[in-house]
Steps between C-alpha positions, in 0.01 A plus 500: 500500500699225330594638158633274226714675241532336159774605260781390276827337591701705249555834682847543648627731769579836344221511243174693519273194529699371798488842667123522447446154652727591793297816562175302485628260766602793717164677458309183587709433810470860621122468461511199734444227242669159482649433157488166318714444192623208296811527717773493238668759274399810303178667610459243777839589647448874465157497668631273776802721558298822505249356746763345728717813508190705590431269795226290343441127502592311181364159405674322213300230322731265311491155341717209392374528139657847460823396671532195274445720193733783601777495761353752742436519873279724713629856515672633812204716607249217537417473870237226482551229242210293365636233269290271283580213265318626191447826319124450523518474881717812508253691282210391719676628813587836344142547380304357792711621795465869418238764572595689182742464210700753302647410161811680381628458144604145418486216253306174463530413869351832606225466241422154639478639853263777391282262298481242779407758763242660271342171396475366856308814593279471191392144586471578874774255598632774726365828632530807283810697598685792349701398194691810392697504176763773485637684203385574148607157373239300690226748413592470131510120515163477670334757274619301199371181662162661571478635146598172333274281714228745598204257506690264732586753771195660660533833679457330839820304434688806376411684820704248702819654360626839613765701318754736650735711289777459760584337833392797710151484353498122551571551871233773513247256351583254780407758763144498366472132596685518832 
């Protein structure tokens, strides 16, 4: 399957978040999946590196908007580069070109990617696919969201999100859909 991994740009080599993302990339590649990431630094770099070093195929999805905002280029482990002009085009490619998505911890960009994927499935703009949020942080955020806006989020919409306590469980959840 083509698996998009969402996650923050902050993790650096040597810290636990980077190591976790690297391991996720490796696990996905060893399971035979192609990995799509935002193609730049942090989680994107770590997942790309882990997948490439495990013999997997890595697609980096980048855009001019990001490169104009921050001086960054695709990471060294991107094997196939898909470059777009705008952030919206980049987001669409990451969301629509995958068979499943896994969200690691991240900030507003990662939240945007989760929300876009989720909402496109809700309104049937794309087929339902696994959207797996990893770690206690995303579960806490979504439970708070559900609690605060309960009448606006029916159970059928909540069921489109899956939660995994860690990356190994996230990969296990993928095997159910493979």
